[in-house]
Structures are given as C-alpha cells and as structure tokens.
N, CA, C and O of each residue as an XYZ file, in Angstrom:
240
protein
N       0.885     -1.190     -0.043
C      -0.213     -0.454      0.210
C       0.886      0.749     -0.066
O       2.043      0.717      0.353
N       0.259      1.906     -0.915
C       1.058      3.438     -0.845
C       0.317      4.390     -0.657
O      -0.738      4.425     -1.290
N       0.672      5.528      0.339
C      -0.117      6.447      0.867
C       0.233      8.208     -0.133
O       1.146      9.032     -0.076
N      -0.583      8.136     -0.654
C      -0.255      9.624     -1.503
C      -1.060     10.938     -1.500
O      -2.226     11.085     -1.865
N      -0.369     11.690     -1.107
C      -0.767     13.167     -0.713
C      -0.539     14.151     -1.877
O       0.552     14.578     -2.254
N      -1.741     14.436     -2.376
C      -2.176     15.573     -3.168
C      -2.577     17.027     -2.601
O      -3.509     17.237     -1.824
N      -2.097     17.556     -2.892
C      -1.942     19.291     -2.150
C      -3.092     19.963     -3.035
O      -2.755     20.394     -4.138
N      -4.165     20.060     -2.711
C      -5.665     20.545     -3.253
C      -5.527     22.428     -2.682
O      -5.865     23.314     -3.467
N      -5.251     22.604     -1.938
C      -5.701     24.154     -1.780
C      -4.735     24.619     -1.041
O      -3.932     23.868     -0.487
N      -4.688     26.239     -0.920
C      -3.984     26.273      0.391
C      -4.584     27.976     -0.017
O      -4.885     28.399     -1.133
N      -4.624     28.842      1.551
C      -4.892     29.773      1.602
C      -4.289     30.591      2.927
O      -4.241     30.171      4.083
N      -3.862     31.827      2.438
C      -3.416     32.647      3.906
C      -4.377     33.608      4.403
O      -4.978     34.552      3.889
N      -4.342     33.102      5.523
C      -5.682     34.027      6.366
C      -4.640     34.966      7.672
O      -3.457     34.786      7.961
N      -5.315     35.648      8.060
C      -5.181     36.596      9.351
C      -5.785     35.661     10.480
O      -6.960     35.452     10.782
N      -4.592     35.161     11.011
C      -5.350     33.837     11.882
C      -5.803     34.891     13.038
O      -6.950     34.473     13.199
N      -5.731     35.509     13.558
C      -6.417     36.752     14.151
C      -7.545     37.020     14.565
O      -8.107     37.217     15.642
N      -7.920     36.974     12.834
C      -9.673     37.123     12.641
C     -10.355     36.537     11.880
O     -11.586     36.549     11.892
N      -9.437     35.757     10.873
C     -10.248     34.584     10.058
C      -9.857     33.060     10.470
O      -8.767     32.541     10.232
N     -10.828     32.511     11.057
C     -10.672     31.010     11.517
C     -10.547     30.669      9.848
O     -10.823     31.311      8.835
N      -9.872     29.047     10.158
C      -9.773     28.653      8.775
C     -10.204     27.226      8.834
O     -10.082     26.446      9.778
N     -10.742     27.019      7.632
C     -11.078     25.206      8.043
C     -11.019     24.368      6.427
O     -11.741     24.683      5.481
N     -10.321     23.616      6.412
C     -10.185     22.795      5.071
C     -11.311     22.517      4.326
O     -12.308     22.095      4.912
N     -11.320     22.669      3.221
C     -12.568     22.410      2.235
C     -12.864     20.771      2.075
O     -11.925     20.036      1.770
N     -14.208     20.223      2.294
C     -14.861     18.930      2.540
C     -13.773     17.981      1.585
O     -13.417     18.184      0.424
N     -13.305     16.634      2.727
C     -12.914     15.984      2.106
C     -11.167     16.107      1.452
O     -10.552     15.454      0.608
N     -10.762     17.421      2.435
C      -9.311     17.299      2.582
C      -9.370     17.279      3.864
O     -10.234     17.302      4.741
N      -7.741     17.209      3.731
C      -7.332     17.277      5.253
C      -6.066     18.332      5.891
O      -5.207     17.454      5.976
N      -5.533     19.281      6.269
C      -4.840     19.941      6.864
C      -3.499     19.252      6.929
O      -3.185     18.573      7.907
N      -2.588     19.454      5.726
C      -1.144     18.984      5.914
C      -0.003     20.285      5.820
O       0.977     20.111      5.095
N      -0.092     21.073      6.273
C       0.637     21.810      6.472
C       0.159     23.712      7.005
O      -0.920     24.292      7.133
N       1.553     24.116      7.175
C       1.151     25.634      7.664
C       2.357     25.768      7.803
O       3.258     24.983      8.100
N       2.299     27.467      7.424
C       3.347     28.445      7.512
C       3.471     29.909      7.765
O       3.016     30.794      7.040
N       4.080     30.053      8.777
C       3.922     31.343      9.366
C       5.816     31.940      9.515
O       6.887     31.424      9.833
N       5.311     33.327      9.053
C       6.705     34.109      9.427
C       6.343     35.476     10.267
O       5.313     36.091      9.991
N       6.996     35.807     11.030
C       7.022     36.997     11.755
C       5.883     37.041     12.804
O       4.975     36.218     12.688
N       5.863     37.815     13.684
C       4.528     38.181     14.928
C       3.419     37.574     14.635
O       3.074     37.219     13.508
N       2.736     37.413     15.796
C       1.248     36.557     16.138
C       0.497     37.958     15.574
O      -0.637     37.895     16.049
N       0.585     38.920     14.954
C      -0.126     39.267     13.822
C      -0.041     39.328     12.199
O      -0.778     39.839     11.355
N       1.227     38.557     12.117
C       1.384     38.639     10.614
C       0.453     37.472     10.205
O      -0.149     36.948     11.142
N       0.167     36.832      8.609
C      -0.645     36.268      7.914
C      -0.224     35.058      7.834
O       0.924     35.006      7.392
N      -0.858     33.683      8.174
C      -0.585     31.883      8.105
C      -1.127     31.498      6.706
O      -2.084     32.011      6.126
N      -0.505     30.715      6.374
C      -0.919     30.028      5.044
C      -1.121     28.671      5.833
O      -0.463     28.299      6.804
N      -1.972     28.130      5.332
C      -2.606     26.711      5.496
C      -2.563     26.075      4.196
O      -2.835     26.688      3.164
N      -2.170     24.655      4.233
C      -2.242     23.713      3.072
C      -2.969     22.299      3.305
O      -2.588     21.377      4.026
N      -4.170     22.380      2.464
C      -5.026     21.333      2.449
C      -4.790     20.110      1.436
O      -4.430     20.419      0.300
N      -4.936     18.937      1.696
C      -4.381     18.195      1.152
C      -5.619     17.257      0.454
O      -6.724     17.777      0.612
N      -5.632     16.095     -0.218
C      -6.261     15.035     -0.766
C      -5.348     13.616     -0.512
O      -4.417     13.292     -1.249
N      -5.830     12.777      0.759
C      -5.281     11.664      0.984
C      -5.479     10.189      0.467
O      -6.375      9.572      1.043
N      -4.912      9.637     -0.351
C      -5.343      8.554     -1.223
C      -4.384      7.311     -0.726
O      -3.161      7.451     -0.688
N      -5.180      5.811     -0.266
C      -4.465      5.103      0.039
C      -4.305      3.910     -1.675
O      -5.148      3.070     -1.988
N      -3.554      4.091     -2.141
C      -3.431      2.713     -3.328
C      -3.325      1.383     -2.788
O      -2.337      0.972     -2.179
N      -3.986      0.962     -2.940
C      -3.608     -0.981     -2.770
C      -2.994     -1.120     -4.163
O      -3.331     -0.661     -5.254
N      -1.895     -1.971     -3.738
C      -1.090     -2.931     -4.916
C      -1.537     -4.088     -5.018
O      -2.031     -4.588     -4.007
N      -1.495     -4.938     -6.392
C      -2.364     -5.977     -6.416
C      -1.067     -6.480     -5.697
O      -0.161     -5.692     -5.425
N      -0.992     -8.019     -5.350
C      -0.005     -9.087     -5.405
C       0.856     -9.556     -6.821
O       0.154     -9.820     -7.797
N       2.168     -9.657     -6.953
C       2.527    -10.451     -7.984
C       1.845    -11.654     -8.216
O       1.433    -12.358     -7.293
N       1.694    -11.943     -9.488
C       1.184    -13.401     -9.534
C       2.320    -14.238     -9.767
O       3.323    -13.693    -10.229
N       2.345    -15.585     -9.509
C       3.295    -16.078     -9.222
C       3.088    -17.507    -10.752
O       2.035    -17.902    -11.252
N       4.653    -17.968    -11.118
C       4.483    -18.439    -11.943
C       4.364    -20.169    -11.772
O       5.402    -20.821    -11.665
N       3.465    -20.621    -11.762
C       3.231    -22.254    -11.431
C       4.550    -23.163    -12.925
O       4.650    -24.388    -12.996
C-alpha cells in the first residue's frame, strides 16, 4: 500500500481574525507562518489516498 498526498488547496489568512477550515474531503497537511502573532498564516490542505497494489502473480 502506498499513501499518496495530493495538495488541493492553500489559503493565507489573518489568523487572529479569520478562522480557517479545510474544504470538504481534504485534510490539513501544512502551515507556514513568518513574523509575529499579527502576521498572516498560510494553510495547506490535501487529498489523501491509499493506493493498494495487487500482489504479483506467481508462475506455476
């Protein structure tokens, strides 16, 4: 099984004013913030997929 993370959305908000929620069916996968508590914060949301690989066939 492989876990695939596909970035789907990013938004920069003023954290002290604007609450942030990822869009439906995505999860929070990152955040960046520079400066003091009044500086904006960027949030990153992604789709997360589990990819199941088929077992290799064996020769008889």
